[in-house]
N, C-alpha and C positions, 0 to 999 in steps of 0.2 A: 493483412490483405494488401496486395499490390494493385494499384490502379494503372492500367495500361491504355486507357482511353486517350485519344488525341485526334485533332482534326486532320483531315487529309488535304494537303495542299494541291492546288490545281496543277495538272500535268504530272503529278508525282506517280511513279510506277514502282510497284513491288512485285517481285516474281512470286506467283502463287503456285508454281509447279514444283519448287524445290522442297517445300515442306508444307504440312497441313495447316489449316486455320487454327486448330488446336492439335497438339502433338498426336500423331497417329490417326487423325481424321483427314482424309484426302480432300483437297480442294482443286477443282478444275477451272482453269481460266478459259472462259469461252469468249464471246464477243465483248465489246466495250460498252461502258455505261457513261453517259454524259453527266458529269456532276452538276452542271447548271440545271438540268432537267430532273434531277433525282434527289433534290434536297429533301430530307425527311427529318422530322423532329429527333433530336439526339440527346443522349445522356452519356454516362461513362461506361467503359468496359472494365470489369473488375474480376480478378481471379483470386481464389482463396489459397494461394500458395504463400507461405510465410518467407520462403527463401528463393530469391532470384529466379522467378519463373521466366524472366526474360532470357535467361541462359538456356532454358530447356524448352522453350516454346517460340517458334517463329510464326508470327501472325501474318496471314495472307490477306491482302486487301484488294479492293476492286481496282481494276485498270480503268481509268476514267476518261480516256481520250475520245471514246466513240459517241454514238448517239443512241438515246433511248427511244424505243418505239411505243407509241400509244396503241392501246388495244380496246376495241369496243365489242369484240366478239370472242368466242372461245378460241378460234384458230389464231387470231392475232395475239391473244393472251399466251398461247402456247409458244409462239415465236418470241414473245417478249422475255420469256425465261432465259433465252440464249444470251441475253444481255447481262446476266448476273453470274458471278462466280458461285459455285455450288459446293455444298458438303455432300459427298457421296458416302452414304452410310455403309457401303460395302467395305470401305477402308477403315471402319471402326475397329477398335482393339478387341481382343478376346475378352470374354465375359469375366474371366478370372484374373485379368491383369490390368483392369482399368485403374488409371492413376488417381489417387486421392489428392495429389499435389497440384494438379492442373485441371480446374473445373470452372467453367464460365458461370458467373453470377448474374450477369445481364448482358444483352447484346445490343450494341448501338454504334453510333458514329460510322466509321468506315466499314463496319462489319454487318451493317443492316441497310436495306432489307436482306435478310438471310435466306438463301435459296438452298433448300434441302431436296435431294432427289433419292428415291429408293430404287432406282433403275436396276442396280446390280446387287441388292442385298442378298446375302446367302449365308450359309451356315458357318462361314469362317469366323464369325464372331465368337464361336465357342472354341475352346482348346481342342485340338485334334485328338488329344488323348482322354478327353473328359467323356464319361458316360453319364447321361442325365436320366433320372427316373421319369416314369410317366407323370404327366401333370396330375397333381393331387386331386383336381376336380374329377378326373377320370378314374384314378386308382390311388389308393392309399399305400399300396405296396411298392417296394423298390425292386422292379424287375431288371433295371439297368440294361435293357435291351432295345431302347428306343432313342438312340443317340441323336437322330435328326428328325424324328417324327413331328416335333413341335417347332420346326423351323420352316419359314415360308420364304421362298425366293422372291415373291412379289407381295411384300407386307402391306403396301399402300397403293391404292388406285382409285381415283375419283373420275366418274364419267361426266360429271357436270362441274363447271366452274363454280366454286363455293367459297364462302367466307365464314371464318370462325372469330368470335368476339372475346374469347378469353374470360378472365375473371375480373374481380373488382380491384385487386391490388396487383402490383407488378404487371400492369396490363400490357397486352399485345394483341395485334390482329394478325390473322393468317389467312392467306388465299391458297386454295388448292385446286389442282386440275391434273388429270392423268397421274403420273407418279411424281409430281412436283408440289412442294409446299414452300411458300414464300412468306416469311415472318417479318413483321414490322420491328422497328426498334423498341426497346424498353420504353414505356411511356409513363411509368410511375403508378401511383394509386389514384383512383378516380374519386377523390374527395374534394377537389377544388374545381371551380369553373374553368380555370385555365387548362387543367389536364383533361377535363371532359371535352372541351372544345378541340383540344389537340387530338384526342382520340377520334372524334368524328371527322376532323380534317384529314387524318391519316387514312381512314376508310375511304373518303372521297378521292384521295390521291391514288390509292391502290386501284379503285374502280376506274379511274381515268387511264391508268397505265395498263391494267390487266383485263379490263372488261367488267361489265355488270354481272355480279354473281347471280346464279339461278337457284341457289339454295343457301340458307344461313343456318348457323348453329351457335347456341349460347349456353351458358350455365343454367341449371334448373333453379337457382336462387333468384327469384323475381325482384328482389330488392337491389340486386347488383345493377349499377348504372350501365355496365356493358350489356346486360340482358335487356334493360329498358330501351337502350339505343337500338339493339337488334330488333326488338319488337316494333319500334317506331318505323324503322326502315322496311321491315317486312310488310307492315300495314300500308305504308305509303306506296311501296313499289310492287305490292302484291306478289312478294317472293315467299315461298314456303320457309317456315322457321322450325328448326328442330332444337331440342334441348337435351343435355346430358349431365349426369351428376358430376360434381367437382372432382371427386377422387377417382372416378372411372376415367376422366380425362387425364389426370396425373398418370394413372396406370397405363393408358394408351400411349402417352409420350415415351414412356420407358420401353414399351413393346417395340415401338418404331426404332428407337436408338439401339436397342439390344438385338434387333432383327429377329425377335421371337414372335411366333404366331399366337402363343398362349403362355401362361406362366403364373407365378406367384409374385405379387407385388406387396412390398411393405411401404405404406404411404403414411408418413407422419407430417403433420403441419399444424398451423394455428387453428383453422376451422374451415369447413365448407359444408354446404347442405348435402345431407345424405338422402338415400332413397326413401328412408322412413320419416323424413321431415325433421329429424334432429340434426345437430351439428356434429359432423364426424371430424376425425383428425388423428386417429391412432388405429389404422386399419391394416388388416392382412386380407388381401383380395386375391381371388383366383378366378381365371377366366381368359377371355380373349377381348379383342377390340369392340366386339358387339355386346357382350354380356359378361358381367362379373358376379361372383358370389362373395359375400362378406363372411369369411370363415371365422375370423377372430377379431376382436377389438378390445380396447381398454374400457374398463368399467366407467360409465358416464357419470358426471355430476352436473349440477345446474350452474348456469351463468346467471347469478341473481341480478335481475334488472335488465338483462339482455346484453347484446354484443357491445353496446357502448361502454360497458364497464370492464372490458377484457384487459385494460391496462392497470386495473386496480388489483394488484397481487394480494393484498390483504383480504379483500372481499372474496377473491377466488379461493384463497386458503380457508376462509371461514366456511364457504359453501362446501368445500371438499371435506372439512371436518364434520359438518352437519350430516352430509350424505353418507359418510363412512363411520360415524359415531366415534370420532377421535377426540375424546373428552379433554385431554390436556391441551391440545392445540386450540380447541373451541374455547375453552376457558381463558386461555392466554389472550386470544383476540378479543373476546368479550370485555376484557379488562380495559381495552383501549376504546371501546364503543360506549356511548351512553345507552341507557335502558331502552329508549324509544327506537334507536337504530337497530338494536338487537331484535326487538319485537318485529320491526318492519322487515328485516332480512329473513327472520324465521317464518314470517307469514308468506313471503315470496317463495320460500322453499316448500312450505306446506301446500300452497295452492298451485305452484308452478306458473303463476301469472307472469308473463313476460320474462320467463326464466327458462330458456331452452336447455335441454340436456345436451351435454357435450362430451365426446370421447377423445378430445384433442390431447396429443402429447405436448404440443406447444403450451397448452394451459397447465399441464403437469410441471413443465419447466418453471412456469410462473409461480406455482405453489411452492416448489422447491426453492425458487429464488427468494420468496418471502421468508422462508425459514433461515436463509442465509443473510437476511437483512435488507432485502429489497421490497419496499412497501408498494411502490408504484413505478410502472415503466416510464422512462423518459423518452425512449425510442424503441422501435420494434426489435424483438429478439434480445433485449438487454439481459433478461434472465439467462438465456442460453449462453450469451457471451460471458457473463459473470461466472457461471458454472464451469464453462470450458477453460477460462483463465485460471480459476482456482485449481482445477484438475491438473493443468499443465504445470502449475507452480510446484506441485509435488515432485515432478521429475526434476525441475530446476533445483529444488532444495536437496534432492538426493545427490545431484552432481556437486553442489556446493559442499555438502557434508563430506564427500569423498575427495574434495580438492581437485576435481577433474576439470579439464578444459571444457568450457561451456560454449558450444556452437550449435548450429541448427541440427546437424546430423546426430550429434551426441544427445541433444535434448529429445528429438523425436524417437531415437532408438530407446532411450531410457523410458520415455513415456509409453511406448508400445509394449515394452517388456515388463512393465509393472504388474505384479500379481493382481489377479481379479479378486475383488472383495465385495460382492453385491449384498444389498439388504434383502430380506425375505420378500417374496411376492407369491401370488397364487394364480394358476390358470385353471379355469373351469372348462366346461365343454366348448364355450365360444367367447369367453371373456377373460381379460387379464386384470387382476386386482392388485393395485400398487399401494393400497391403504396402509399395510403394515410397514412398507418401506417409508412412507411419509411420516408415520407415527414415530418410527425409530430415528429418522433424521431429526425430528423435532426434539426428541429426548436427548440425542447426542449433542445437539446445539445447546440445550438447556444445561447440560452437564459440562459445558465448556470445552468440548472436544474440538480438534483442529477442523476449521471450516473447509480447508482444502481437501482433507480426507473425506468429509461428509459429501462434498461435491463429487469427488471421484467415485465414491460408493454409489451415488445416484446414477451417474453415467454407466457404471458397471451393471447396475440393476437393469437399466434399459437394454443394455447389450445382452444380458442373460434372458430377459423377457423375449427378445427377438430369437435368440438361439432355441430356447425351449418351445417357443411357438412354432417355429419352422419344423422342429422335431415332431411336435404334436400334429402338425398338418401332414407331415410325411413327404418332405421334398429335400433335394440336395442342391437346390439353387434358388435364388430370389433376386429381384431387383428392387432398388431403393429410391424413393422419390418423395417429394414434399419438402417444404422449406426447412423442417427440422434437420434434414440431412445436409444442410449447409454448415452444421456444427461439426467442425473438424475433429474435436475430441471424441464425440460419439462415433463418427465414421471410422476413425482409426481403431477404436476399441472393438467395434462391431466386426470390422473386416478381419482383424487379427483373431478374434474369438471364433468366428465362423470358419476361418481357414484351418484352425487346429481341429475342427470337427468335420472337415471335408465337405463344407457347404460353400458353394460358389456365390459370391456377392457381386452384383453389378451396380456400380454407381455411375450416373450419367455425367457426360461432359457438357452437354447442353444444360442450361439452368434447371436445377431441381425445383425451383420455386414456381409460383403461379404464372410466370412468364411463358412457360411451356404448355400451359393449359390449352391455348388455342391450337397447338399442334395435335394434342390428344383429342380435341373435339373433332378435328377433321378426320382422324382415324376412325372415330365412331360414325361420322356422317357417311363414310364411303359405303356403308351397308344399306343405305336408304335412298340414295340418289344415283 
């Protein structure tokens, strides 16, 4: 990963008209913004390109010589947007050609507040030669006669100045009005007093500059600090508060960037509260920005002891083994627990006490990570990084064995072209069962098979789960979001596999993580204010 974040020096100018903020996204340089009046909490900007993304991406920054306008009303807020450079989503790339090498992981420093406008969104985001089937929510058949019926020239419009409070992790705040969305910098996870205070301070700063919102929206998870802050502000200011499910917000952010009115979204992440009160994270959703249907999801298992134990890969693997009756894996883990621990964990599974069901693909990565030797996470997504690194090492070893020159292009080409070798899995009417895959991974590990091959087969299994699920749904396009799709190995294998089966795949260039939740929340709110 290359870090491109840096501070913008006073009076520094960069031409934002020659190239987009991110390649193929148009940035329009409007009026100026006074840096002295617009200091906002910052972090770093990271892109997940392994090779020289500086060469292929010219970053456009704010021209900071002018003056910021303060807004206390809707009209002044509308004028204030003219002080920000904007991403015009009409200049976004075609759905079948989105780059996997240049994708933002978080937005901050000179790139935030980020101004997004949907003023000229139109159907050019699709390939002119692509025919897309009816949305599966409407029809399971491929009529291929509705090339533009699910495209909306005005995908986003808010009649009321509104604020969205995002999620608990990778937090952001977004203000929206008319066809404008202004997103705060990345503010990290709301686990510390410093970050929580910074979050509230950023809301106050936005309110000072753009006006007091007349409607608020937050996640449906009431234990999220962001939701609690939104409730507090709504109560104190007597502002109406709306709430939307976590993965619906992910889905909506993808709708906005892909300029689709409706579609099929594949949303894989760590976890988020679902409509049924369980933890989701491996979802195939179909619908629009107002309403979605959960068509398919991964078979859930329990998080024994609650979300505070999600970094314990061994406990997650034990729970998965209990829920799916994987006797060899269960016995292996029990040999490292004492008898009382086993009884306590079994009781949690039997009663479900403080042990929510979870369909998260992120947690499946943790179970797979345990099989590959990772007992507990030291940092977020460590299991995904381990599996991706092991998978890529197969391509490296192939080049080494052939005595070929090893460079980035050769490595990626070799990796992309490796034969697919998935483990078995099963899809029922509305559920994907990976238990046979996990059991065979464990058996291969116990037999001393190559861990890199085991990791690669796990990635390929997920890719085939996606392929077969989309076939099951009956669609020839899908867009992909949630933090799991920051995993480059999975994205490369999925994109290549779907391409060979004529299924279009849209990967966002805005962050696929919870940073974009606030954007999706505003997409939902437009239907109610």
